[in-house]
C-alpha positions in Angstrom: -0.2 0.0 0.1 1.5 3.6 -1.1 1.9 6.1 1.5 1.6 9.6 1.1 4.5 11.4 2.7 2.3 14.6 3.8 4.4 17.7 4.2 6.7 17.4 1.1 6.3 18.7 -2.6 7.5 22.2 -4.1 4.5 23.4 -2.1 5.6 22.5 1.0 9.0 23.8 0.3 7.8 27.0 -0.8 5.4 27.4 2.5 8.6 26.7 5.0 10.4 28.9 2.8 8.4 32.1 3.3 8.5 32.8 6.8 5.6 34.8 8.4 6.4 38.7 8.1 8.5 37.8 5.0 8.2 38.6 1.5 8.9 36.4 -1.4 11.4 37.4 -4.0 8.6 38.3 -6.6 6.4 40.1 -3.7 9.3 42.3 -2.8 10.0 43.0 -6.5 6.2 43.9 -7.1 6.2 46.2 -3.7 9.3 48.0 -4.7 8.0 48.9 -8.2 4.8 50.0 -6.1 6.5 52.2 -3.6 8.6 53.9 -6.8 5.5 54.3 -8.7 4.0 55.8 -5.5 7.0 57.9 -4.4 7.1 59.8 -8.1 3.1 60.2 -8.3 2.4 61.5 -4.5 5.5 61.3 -2.0 7.9 63.7 -4.0 5.6 66.2 -5.1 3.9 66.5 -1.7 7.6 66.5 0.0 8.8 69.2 -2.6 5.5 71.3 -1.0 6.3 71.2 2.2 10.2 71.5 1.8 9.3 75.0 -0.3 7.1 76.2 2.4 9.7 75.5 4.8 11.8 77.8 2.5 10.6 81.1 4.2 11.7 79.6 7.7 9.0 79.0 10.5 8.4 83.1 10.6 7.8 83.2 7.0 5.2 80.2 7.0 3.6 81.2 10.1 3.1 84.7 8.7 1.8 83.5 6.0 -1.0 80.9 7.2 -1.8 83.7 9.8 -2.6 86.3 7.4 -6.1 87.6 7.6 -7.2 86.8 4.1 -5.8 83.6 4.2 -6.9 82.8 7.8 -10.5 83.6 6.5 -10.1 81.6 3.6 -9.2 78.5 5.5 -12.0 78.5 7.8 -14.1 79.0 4.9 -13.0 76.1 3.1 -12.4 73.7 6.1 -15.8 75.1 7.8 -17.8 74.6 4.4 -16.4 71.2 3.6 -17.4 70.0 6.8 -20.9 71.2 6.6 -21.4 69.6 3.4 -19.7 66.2 4.4 -22.4 65.7 7.4 -25.2 66.7 4.9 -23.5 63.8 2.6 -23.7 61.7 5.2 -27.2 61.6 5.3 -28.4 62.6 1.8 -25.7 60.3 0.2 -26.9 57.3 2.2 -30.5 58.1 2.0 -29.9 58.0 -1.9 -28.0 54.8 -2.0 -30.9 53.0 -0.4 -33.3 54.1 -2.7 -31.1 53.2 -5.5 -30.5 49.6 -3.9 -34.0 48.8 -2.3 -36.5 50.8 -4.4 -37.7 50.2 -7.8 -38.6 52.9 -9.6 -39.1 54.5 -13.2 -36.4 56.2 -13.8 -33.9 54.4 -11.7 -31.4 53.6 -14.3 -30.8 57.3 -15.3 -30.7 58.5 -11.9 -27.7 56.0 -11.6 -26.0 57.6 -14.7 -27.2 61.0 -13.4 -25.0 60.2 -9.7 -22.0 60.2 -11.6 -22.0 63.5 -13.4 -19.9 65.3 -11.0 -16.8 62.6 -11.5 -17.2 62.9 -15.5 -17.6 66.7 -15.9 -14.5 68.4 -15.8 -14.7 71.0 -12.6 -14.9 74.2 -14.8 -17.8 72.9 -16.9 -19.2 71.9 -13.8 -18.9 75.9 -12.4 -20.5 77.2 -15.8 -23.3 74.5 -15.1 -23.8 76.0 -12.0 -23.7 79.3 -12.9 -26.1 79.2 -15.8 -28.6 77.5 -13.4 -27.9 79.9 -10.1 -26.4 82.8 -11.5 -27.6 86.2 -12.5 -29.8 84.6 -15.4 -30.7 81.7 -13.7 -33.9 80.1 -15.2 -35.3 79.3 -11.6 -35.2 82.8 -10.4 -32.5 81.3 -8.0 -29.3 83.6 -7.9 -26.6 82.5 -5.2 -23.6 84.2 -7.1 -21.0 86.0 -5.5 -22.5 84.9 -1.8 -21.3 81.8 0.4 -24.1 80.0 -0.9 -22.5 79.4 -4.3 -19.5 78.0 -2.2 -21.7 75.5 -0.4 -23.8 74.6 -3.3 -20.3 73.8 -5.4 -18.9 71.8 -2.6 -22.5 69.6 -2.6 -22.5 69.2 -6.5 -18.9 67.5 -6.6 -19.0 65.9 -3.6 -22.8 63.8 -3.6 -21.5 60.6 -5.5 -18.4 60.2 -3.1 -20.8 58.3 0.1 -23.5 57.3 -2.6 -20.9 54.8 -4.4 -19.1 53.8 -1.3 -22.6 52.8 0.6 -24.2 51.6 -2.6 -22.7 47.9 -2.7 -22.3 47.4 0.7 -25.8 47.8 1.3 -26.6 45.4 -1.8 -24.4 42.8 -0.3 -26.6 42.6 3.4 -29.0 39.8 3.6 -32.1 40.9 3.9 -32.7 37.5 6.1 -30.5 39.5 8.6 -33.1 42.2 8.6 -35.8 39.4 8.5 -34.7 37.8 11.6 -34.4 41.2 13.8 -37.8 41.8 12.4 -39.3 38.1 13.9 -37.5 39.0 17.2 -39.7 42.0 17.5 -37.5 45.0 16.3 -39.0 47.9 14.7 -37.7 49.1 11.4 -35.8 51.6 13.2 -34.2 49.4 15.7 -33.0 47.1 12.9 -31.5 50.0 10.9 -29.8 51.3 13.8 -28.7 48.0 15.2 -28.4 45.8 12.2 -28.0 47.8 9.2 -26.0 51.1 10.0 -23.1 48.9 11.5 -22.2 47.3 8.6 -22.6 51.0 6.5 -20.9 52.7 9.0 -17.1 52.0 7.6 -18.1 52.8 4.0 -19.9 55.7 5.3 -16.9 57.0 6.9 -15.1 56.4 4.3 -17.2 58.1 1.9 -17.1 61.2 4.2 -13.4 61.4 4.5 -13.0 61.7 0.4 -16.0 64.0 0.6 -14.5 66.2 2.8 -11.1 66.2 1.1 -12.5 66.9 -2.3 -14.3 69.5 -0.9 -11.1 71.1 0.7 -9.2 70.7 -2.3 -12.0 71.9 -5.1 -11.7 74.9 -7.0 -13.0 74.6 -10.9 -16.4 74.1 -9.8 -16.9 77.4 -7.8 -14.4 79.7 -9.3 -17.2 81.2 -11.7 -19.9 81.4 -9.4 -18.6 82.4 -6.1 -16.5 85.9 -7.3 -13.8 85.0 -5.2 -14.8 87.9 -2.8 -12.0 88.0 -0.3 -13.1 87.2 3.4 -16.4 86.8 1.5 -16.4 83.7 -0.9 -12.9 83.3 -1.2 -11.7 80.0 -0.8 -7.9 78.6 -0.2 -7.6 77.4 -3.2 -8.2 80.5 -5.3 -5.9 81.9 -2.6 -3.2 79.6 -3.7 -3.6 80.8 -7.0 -3.1 84.3 -6.2 -0.2 83.4 -3.9 1.3 81.7 -7.2 0.7 84.5 -9.5 2.2 87.0 -7.5 5.2 84.6 -7.5 4.7 83.8 -3.5 5.7 80.5 -3.8 6.4 80.3 -0.2 3.4 81.5 0.7 1.4 79.3 -1.6 3.4 76.2 -0.4 2.2 77.2 3.4 -1.4 77.2 2.7 -1.2 74.1 0.7 0.6 72.4 3.7 -1.8 73.6 5.8 -4.4 71.4 3.6 -2.5 68.8 3.5 -2.0 68.7 7.1 -6.2 68.8 7.6 -7.0 66.2 5.2 -4.4 63.5 6.5 -5.5 64.0 10.0 -9.1 63.7 8.6 -8.0 60.1 6.9 -6.1 58.9 10.0 -9.3 59.7 12.2 -11.4 57.3 9.7 -9.0 54.9 9.6 -8.7 54.8 13.6 -12.5 54.7 13.6 -12.8 52.0 10.8 -10.5 49.7 13.1 -12.6 50.5 16.3 -15.6 49.5 14.5 -14.0 46.2 13.1 -12.7 45.4 16.5 -16.5 45.7 17.6 -17.9 43.7 14.6 
């Protein structure tokens, strides 16, 4: 009777040769190529911005970011992006729910329309918003040169993020889980709060982070409608462009560095929140 020796052969030898925490040669090469590509596209340009900001010293950096006009632009941008993100959390989740759970006439068209802010060049989006909500608005709504224009532009470009993050996760939730909760006497609200929402929370937080980051960095969709009025509707992206046009690269890089720090802080906070949710789950 033939005896099969367990733990022998090429597969077993490969398994023994790869120790926990160590990469194979192929994996190491792949990681190296990925890091070089990522460095060329992201790390090196970001490092160059930080280095340029530091070129004027701490005094120059601090004076650039605490300048009254710059500080007003930062407050407007960050505050408006935060408010828009909170609205998107509610409305984006609601839209995703409707698209997944309901069938209605025009659903496919709505699916396409959701992605229009992704597809349109931002300056084209700004022209569309100016046509609809400017001085010649067919609806009689004129928000040009007001803070409402910044709010509207941020809403337009950030809406799809949470919808597209939540939609596939919601589609994967087994309806039997909800039925089991209902059979145990849970109301619809309790089922949503205790069963569905915990599953959606990681997707919602990830979409919220992307929405906030996009809002903070937005330029094209609001530049035509907001009027770029100092202390009123000027956002940080416009402020950075003004600094560059005035040959103040260190000042532009300083403001860009502040935005980078804020965005990274939000991303880290979201990552920590997601890990805590995962552990609880």
